[in-house]
MMTF fields as JSON, N, C-alpha, C and O atoms, coordinates in Angstrom:
{
  "mmtfVersion": "1.0.0",
  "mmtfProducer": "UNKNOWN",
  "numBonds": 407,
  "numAtoms": 408,
  "numGroups": 102,
  "numChains": 1,
  "numModels": 1,
  "chainsPerModel": [1],
  "groupsPerChain": [102],
  "chainIdList": ["A"],
  "bondAtomList": [4, 2, 8, 6, 12, 10, 16, 14, 20, 18, 24, 22, 28, 26, 32, 30, 36, 34, 40, 38, 44, 42, 48, 46, 52, 50, 56, 54, 60, 58, 64, 62, 68, 66, 72, 70, 76, 74, 80, 78, 84, 82, 88, 86, 92, 90, 96, 94, 100, 98, 104, 102, 108, 106, 112, 110, 116, 114, 120, 118, 124, 122, 128, 126, 132, 130, 136, 134, 140, 138, 144, 142, 148, 146, 152, 150, 156, 154, 160, 158, 164, 162, 168, 166, 172, 170, 176, 174, 180, 178, 184, 182, 188, 186, 192, 190, 196, 194, 200, 198, 204, 202, 208, 206, 212, 210, 216, 214, 220, 218, 224, 222, 228, 226, 232, 230, 236, 234, 240, 238, 244, 242, 248, 246, 252, 250, 256, 254, 260, 258, 264, 262, 268, 266, 272, 270, 276, 274, 280, 278, 284, 282, 288, 286, 292, 290, 296, 294, 300, 298, 304, 302, 308, 306, 312, 310, 316, 314, 320, 318, 324, 322, 328, 326, 332, 330, 336, 334, 340, 338, 344, 342, 348, 346, 352, 350, 356, 354, 360, 358, 364, 362, 368, 366, 372, 370, 376, 374, 380, 378, 384, 382, 388, 386, 392, 390, 396, 394, 400, 398, 404, 402],
  "bondOrderList": [1, 1, 1, 1, 1, 1, 1, 1, 1, 1, 1, 1, 1, 1, 1, 1, 1, 1, 1, 1, 1, 1, 1, 1, 1, 1, 1, 1, 1, 1, 1, 1, 1, 1, 1, 1, 1, 1, 1, 1, 1, 1, 1, 1, 1, 1, 1, 1, 1, 1, 1, 1, 1, 1, 1, 1, 1, 1, 1, 1, 1, 1, 1, 1, 1, 1, 1, 1, 1, 1, 1, 1, 1, 1, 1, 1, 1, 1, 1, 1, 1, 1, 1, 1, 1, 1, 1, 1, 1, 1, 1, 1, 1, 1, 1, 1, 1, 1, 1, 1, 1],
  "groupList": [{"groupName": "UNK", "atomNameList": ["N", "CA", "C", "O"], "elementList": ["N", "C", "C", "O"], "formalChargeList": [0, 0, 0, 0], "bondAtomList": [1, 0, 2, 1, 3, 2], "bondOrderList": [1, 1, 2], "singleLetterCode": "X", "chemCompType": "L-PEPTIDE LINKING"}],
  "groupTypeList": [0, 0, 0, 0, 0, 0, 0, 0, 0, 0, 0, 0, 0, 0, 0, 0, 0, 0, 0, 0, 0, 0, 0, 0, 0, 0, 0, 0, 0, 0, 0, 0, 0, 0, 0, 0, 0, 0, 0, 0, 0, 0, 0, 0, 0, 0, 0, 0, 0, 0, 0, 0, 0, 0, 0, 0, 0, 0, 0, 0, 0, 0, 0, 0, 0, 0, 0, 0, 0, 0, 0, 0, 0, 0, 0, 0, 0, 0, 0, 0, 0, 0, 0, 0, 0, 0, 0, 0, 0, 0, 0, 0, 0, 0, 0, 0, 0, 0, 0, 0, 0, 0],
  "groupIdList": [1, 2, 3, 4, 5, 6, 7, 8, 9, 10, 11, 12, 13, 14, 15, 16, 17, 18, 19, 20, 21, 22, 23, 24, 25, 26, 27, 28, 29, 30, 31, 32, 33, 34, 35, 36, 37, 38, 39, 40, 41, 42, 43, 44, 45, 46, 47, 48, 49, 50, 51, 52, 53, 54, 55, 56, 57, 58, 59, 60, 61, 62, 63, 64, 65, 66, 67, 68, 69, 70, 71, 72, 73, 74, 75, 76, 77, 78, 79, 80, 81, 82, 83, 84, 85, 86, 87, 88, 89, 90, 91, 92, 93, 94, 95, 96, 97, 98, 99, 100, 101, 102],
  "secStructList": [7, 7, 7, 7, 7, 7, 7, 7, 7, 6, 6, 1, 7, 7, 6, 6, 2, 2, 2, 2, 2, 2, 2, 2, 2, 2, 2, 7, 7, 1, 2, 2, 2, 2, 2, 2, 2, 2, 2, 2, 2, 1, 7, 2, 2, 2, 2, 2, 2, 2, 2, 2, 2, 2, 2, 2, 2, 2, 2, 2, 2, 6, 6, 7, 7, 2, 2, 2, 2, 2, 2, 2, 2, 7, 7, 7, 2, 2, 2, 2, 2, 2, 2, 2, 2, 2, 2, 2, 2, 1, 1, 1, 2, 2, 2, 2, 2, 2, 2, 2, 2, 7],
  "xCoordList": [-45.027, -43.839, -42.874, -42.624, -42.347, -41.41, -40.005, -39.57, -39.311, -37.923, -37.043, -37.174, -36.17, -35.221, -34.17, -33.784, -33.705, -32.616, -31.383, -31.063, -30.707, -29.497, -28.407, -28.198, -27.734, -26.566, -25.433, -25.212, -24.727, -23.59, -22.455, -22.19, -21.802, -20.672, -19.575, -19.015, -19.279, -18.288, -16.871, -15.971, -16.665, -15.327, -15.013, -13.862, -15.989, -15.783, -15.443, -15.907, -14.62, -14.275, -15.441, -16.116, -15.664, -16.664, -16.049, -14.828, -16.896, -16.431, -15.467, -15.76, -14.331, -13.362, -12.391, -11.358, -12.699, -11.804, -10.45, -9.417, -10.446, -9.17, -8.362, -7.153, -9.03, -8.334, -7.768, -6.661, -8.52, -8.047, -6.814, -5.868, -6.836, -5.697, -4.474, -3.372, -4.663, -3.561, -3.002, -1.786, -3.877, -3.433, -2.623, -1.641, -3.033, -2.284, -0.889, 0.091, -0.808, 0.512, 1.39, 2.557, 0.826, 1.594, 1.988, 2.95, 1.263, 1.567, 2.789, 3.373, 3.179, 4.358, 5.605, 5.762, 6.491, 7.643, 8.967, 9.937, 9.017, 10.262, 9.939, 8.787, 10.979, 10.75, 10.3, 9.512, 10.79, 10.364, 8.884, 8.188, 8.405, 6.975, 6.163, 5.119, 6.635, 5.912, 5.877, 4.832, 7.002, 7.029, 6.047, 5.335, 6.009, 5.096, 3.638, 2.812, 3.331, 1.967, 1.575, 0.486, 2.459, 2.163, 1.95, 1.058, 2.757, 2.64, 1.335, 0.739, 0.88, -0.407, -1.575, -2.598, -1.424, -2.495, -2.683, -3.812, -1.586, -1.611, -1.228, -0.505, -1.725, -1.23, 0.185, 0.589, 0.911, 2.268, 2.252, 3.108, 1.296, 1.233, 0.874, 1.376, 0.022, -0.287, 0.948, 1.219, 1.677, 2.896, 3.91, 4.529, 4.079, 4.991, 4.527, 5.341, 3.225, 2.675, 2.917, 3.335, 2.664, 2.878, 4.354, 4.696, 5.216, 6.657, 7.098, 7.931, 6.541, 6.865, 6.398, 7.099, 5.214, 4.701, 5.567, 5.829, 6.004, 6.868, 8.222, 8.803, 8.722, 9.965, 9.782, 10.668, 8.622, 8.331, 8.308, 8.853, 7.69, 7.643, 9.046, 9.353, 9.899, 11.283, 12.023, 12.829, 11.752, 12.385, 11.867, 12.637, 10.574, 9.992, 10.625, 10.903, 10.853, 11.494, 12.894, 13.385, 13.54, 14.884, 14.839, 15.873, 13.635, 13.423, 13.873, 14.35, 13.728, 14.056, 12.911, 11.741, 13.251, 12.282, 11.365, 11.765, 10.122, 9.113, 9.628, 9.395, 10.332, 10.808, 11.697, 11.596, 12.559, 13.473, 12.676, 12.916, 11.732, 10.906, 10.103, 10.006, 9.535, 8.745, 9.605, 9.182, 10.816, 11.721, 12.156, 12.209, 12.468, 12.964, 11.872, 12.148, 10.635, 9.574, 8.585, 7.952, 8.458, 7.437, 6.051, 5.075, 5.957, 4.683, 4.303, 5.171, 3.016, 2.564, 2.804, 2.922, 2.874, 3.052, 1.858, 2.009, 0.688, -0.508, -0.371, -0.706, 0.125, 0.324, 1.388, 1.243, 2.45, 3.517, 2.962, 3.297, 2.121, 1.509, 0.636, 0.622, -0.098, -0.927, -0.063, -0.386, 1.04, 1.953, 2.495, 2.562, 2.882, 3.409, 2.352, 2.658, 1.11, 0.019, -0.126, -0.239, -0.125, -0.261, 1.0, 0.929, 2.154, 3.404, 3.383, 3.764, 2.937, 2.955, 1.764, 1.911, 0.582, -0.639, -1.48, -2.649, -0.914, -1.661, -1.622, -1.561, -1.658, -1.664, -0.258, -0.101, 0.769, 2.145, 2.716, 3.833, 1.957, 2.396, 3.645, 4.57, 3.667, 4.861, 6.077, 7.121, 5.941, 7.073, 7.56, 8.764, 6.639, 7.017, 7.735, 8.772, 7.18, 7.798, 9.192, 10.118, 9.337, 10.65, 11.636, 12.782, 11.222, 12.141, 12.56, 13.686, 11.688, 12.01, 12.863, 13.476, 12.91, 13.745, 15.204, 16.057, 15.522, 16.917, 17.785, 18.976],
  "yCoordList": [-3.221, -3.984, -3.066, -1.934, -3.561, -2.782, -2.877, -3.935, -1.763, -1.768, -2.35, -1.999, -3.218, -3.767, -2.715, -1.939, -2.683, -1.743, -2.113, -3.288, -1.093, -1.332, -1.913, -1.483, -2.88, -3.398, -2.405, -1.873, -2.166, -1.256, -1.969, -3.145, -1.261, -1.831, -2.166, -1.272, -3.42, -3.863, -3.459, -3.51, -3.065, -2.684, -1.23, -0.813, -0.456, 0.956, 1.119, 0.364, 2.125, 2.425, 3.108, 3.955, 2.741, 3.433, 4.711, 4.834, 5.65, 6.929, 6.692, 5.937, 7.338, 7.27, 6.106, 6.132, 5.08, 3.917, 4.255, 3.822, 5.025, 5.404, 6.26, 6.075, 7.198, 8.061, 7.263, 7.54, 6.273, 5.429, 4.631, 4.482, 4.121, 3.361, 4.251, 3.872, 5.428, 6.378, 6.741, 6.792, 6.989, 7.312, 6.195, 6.443, 4.957, 3.815, 3.741, 3.47, 3.984, 4.014, 5.097, 4.861, 6.272, 7.394, 7.195, 7.802, 6.364, 6.11, 5.214, 5.181, 4.493, 3.627, 4.501, 5.436, 4.199, 5.065, 4.505, 5.249, 3.229, 2.628, 1.7, 1.319, 1.345, 0.408, -0.944, -1.637, -1.324, -2.583, -2.58, -3.573, -1.459, -1.339, -1.396, -2.048, -0.72, -0.716, -2.117, -2.554, -2.824, -4.188, -5.08, -5.875, -4.949, -5.763, -5.433, -6.335, -4.156, -3.75, -4.253, -4.799, -4.071, -4.539, -6.042, -6.529, -6.775, -8.24, -8.68, -9.67, -7.949, -8.278, -7.867, -8.55, -6.765, -6.214, -7.006, -7.24, -7.415, -8.036, -9.506, -9.934, -10.266, -11.623, -11.543, -10.507, -12.608, -12.609, -12.365, -11.65, -12.946, -12.749, -11.3, -10.772, -10.644, -9.235, -8.368, -7.447, -8.665, -7.914, -8.062, -7.082, -9.274, -9.519, -8.746, -8.135, -8.768, -8.063, -6.564, -5.937, -5.985, -4.543, -4.185, -3.161, -5.023, -4.773, -4.831, -4.036, -5.764, -5.864, -4.628, -4.128, -4.145, -2.948, -1.732, -0.904, -1.631, -0.498, -0.627, 0.372, -1.854, -2.066, -1.661, -1.047, -2.009, -1.614, -0.096, 0.451, 0.591, 2.054, 2.645, 3.608, 2.077, 2.564, 2.333, 3.166, 1.212, 0.923, 1.855, 2.314, 2.136, 3.074, 4.448, 5.139, 4.841, 6.14, 6.207, 7.29, 5.051, 4.98, 4.694, 4.446, 4.729, 4.47, 3.082, 2.9, 2.119, 0.728, 0.157, 0.404, -0.597, -1.134, -2.168, -2.883, -2.228, -3.167, -4.6, -5.304, -5.03, -6.421, -6.742, -7.821, -5.814, -6.022, -6.046, -6.89, -5.122, -5.071, -6.359, -6.93, -6.804, -8.039, -9.232, -10.068, -9.295, -10.404, -10.347, -11.379, -9.151, -9.016, -9.21, -9.714, -8.817, -8.85, -9.993, -10.429, -10.474, -11.479, -10.873, -11.603, -9.537, -8.877, -8.968, -9.049, -8.954, -8.959, -7.59, -6.588, -7.561, -6.276, -5.366, -4.144, -5.936, -5.142, -4.446, -3.269, -5.18, -4.577, -3.497, -2.441, -3.754, -2.757, -1.511, -0.39, -1.703, -0.56, 0.237, 1.467, -0.452, 0.247, 1.032, 2.168, 0.425, 1.125, 2.368, 3.443, 2.218, 3.363, 4.454, 5.639, 4.057, 5.022, 5.819, 7.045, 5.149, 5.848, 6.629, 7.689, 6.11, 6.846, 8.174, 9.214, 8.126, 9.315, 10.246, 11.467, 9.673, 10.483, 10.3, 10.685, 9.727, 9.511, 10.737, 11.87, 10.503, 11.58, 11.998, 12.891, 11.353, 11.707, 10.906, 11.163, 9.945, 9.151, 8.323, 8.295, 7.649, 6.868, 7.786, 7.489, 8.885, 9.794, 10.348, 10.447, 10.701, 11.233, 10.171, 10.441, 8.973, 7.896, 7.572, 7.35, 7.545, 7.254, 8.366, 8.089, 9.597, 10.712, 10.778, 11.173, 10.407, 10.447, 9.264, 9.315, 8.221, 7.061, 7.295, 6.592, 8.272, 8.493, 9.006, 9.239],
  "zCoordList": [-2.238, -1.91, -1.159, -1.575, -0.068, 0.736, 0.167, -0.287, 0.199, -0.236, 0.861, 2.033, 0.473, 1.429, 1.746, 0.872, 2.986, 3.28, 2.47, 2.289, 1.994, 1.207, 2.088, 3.222, 1.547, 2.245, 2.073, 0.985, 3.148, 3.049, 2.33, 2.58, 1.451, 0.727, 1.737, 2.371, 1.88, 2.869, 2.494, 3.333, 1.263, 0.827, 1.142, 1.006, 1.554, 1.865, 3.333, 4.188, 3.605, 4.99, 5.681, 5.096, 6.899, 7.696, 8.243, 8.336, 8.601, 9.146, 10.302, 11.23, 10.233, 11.321, 11.256, 11.924, 10.464, 10.417, 9.814, 10.324, 8.734, 8.115, 9.071, 9.209, 9.733, 10.679, 11.843, 12.305, 12.322, 13.414, 12.994, 13.766, 11.763, 11.261, 11.102, 11.498, 10.525, 10.375, 11.745, 11.93, 12.693, 14.051, 14.668, 15.368, 14.408, 14.938, 14.32, 15.013, 13.009, 12.358, 12.971, 13.287, 13.134, 13.666, 15.132, 15.601, 15.844, 17.255, 17.439, 18.522, 16.398, 16.496, 16.577, 15.792, 17.526, 17.771, 17.261, 17.12, 16.99, 16.496, 15.327, 15.116, 14.573, 13.469, 14.011, 13.367, 15.183, 15.791, 16.135, 15.922, 16.67, 16.963, 15.682, 15.631, 14.655, 13.382, 12.782, 12.299, 12.805, 12.275, 13.025, 12.413, 14.356, 15.157, 14.818, 14.681, 14.685, 14.358, 12.975, 12.797, 11.996, 10.646, 10.614, 9.92, 11.355, 11.36, 12.002, 11.578, 13.028, 13.641, 12.746, 12.704, 12.04, 11.209, 9.921, 9.49, 9.312, 7.99, 8.062, 8.961, 7.101, 6.962, 6.392, 5.864, 6.497, 5.955, 4.448, 3.927, 3.755, 2.294, 1.953, 0.96, 2.744, 2.511, 2.736, 1.966, 3.777, 4.074, 2.945, 2.532, 2.45, 1.331, 0.1, -0.592, -0.176, -1.343, -1.235, -2.208, -0.078, 0.101, -0.041, -0.633, 0.498, 0.385, -1.082, -1.516, -1.829, -3.259, -4.021, -4.901, -3.674, -4.349, -4.033, -4.906, -2.795, -2.45, -3.144, -3.568, -3.26, -4.008, -5.467, -6.061, -6.046, -7.426, -7.549, -8.508, -6.599, -6.637, -6.554, -7.257, -5.702, -5.604, -6.917, -7.333, -7.566, -8.855, -9.94, -10.783, -9.926, -10.888, -10.708, -11.688, -9.465, -9.189, -9.783, -10.103, -9.931, -10.512, -12.012, -12.633, -12.592, -14.024, -14.449, -15.569, -13.578, -13.921, -14.764, -14.476, -15.789, -16.74, -16.081, -15.162, -16.578, -16.071, -16.004, -15.021, -17.057, -17.104, -15.91, -15.325, -15.553, -14.422, -13.118, -12.255, -12.979, -11.766, -11.63, -10.544, -12.733, -12.729, -12.309, -11.511, -12.86, -12.537, -11.069, -10.4, -10.567, -9.192, -8.144, -7.056, -8.455, -7.445, -7.616, -6.655, -8.849, -9.12, -9.313, -9.485, -9.286, -9.523, -10.992, -11.861, -11.263, -12.65, -13.267, -12.562, -14.589, -15.275, -15.01, -14.981, -14.818, -14.51, -13.151, -13.018, -12.14, -10.821, -10.884, -10.268, -11.62, -11.772, -12.455, -12.073, -13.456, -14.147, -13.186, -13.241, -12.303, -11.317, -10.336, -9.99, -9.887, -8.982, -9.681, -9.084, -10.951, -11.69, -11.834, -11.698, -12.107, -12.227, -10.928, -10.969, -9.79, -8.509, -8.17, -7.548, -8.577, -8.346, -9.108, -8.57, -10.354, -11.222, -10.976, -11.03, -10.706, -10.692, -9.437, -9.419, -8.4, -7.163, -6.266, -6.744, -4.99, -3.993, -3.57, -2.738, -4.14, -3.796, -2.639, -2.19, -2.162, -1.019, -1.291, -0.478, -2.441, -2.792, -2.866, -2.285, -3.572, -3.755, -2.417, -2.184, -1.557, -0.245, 0.586, 1.192, 0.607, 1.376, 0.856, 1.636, -0.463, -1.06, -0.748, -0.394, -0.869, -0.615, 0.856, 1.158, 1.749, 3.181, 3.629, 4.695, 2.841, 3.17, 2.881, 3.424, 2.034, 1.598, 2.703, 2.496]
}
């Protein structure tokens, strides 16, 4: 019996795709360009979701309680917990972005 070729996991990034995306972000020169790129790249609901997660991260940085974050963003407590996990133990991206926004 012949082995079927493995299907590539569609959820994984292909070589160079992450770098290409990062390069595209870095190529944007103004907030207007970035907004236009994000709107073309993401659906409106994805954009809203990402904005809510970043708001949650900013609230976590200010030690705001989960209940308040949940009420203000509409995010589930599970999503807020995931944001907090990445804020505290991730690659430092949330913290860097928040510190550079000040």
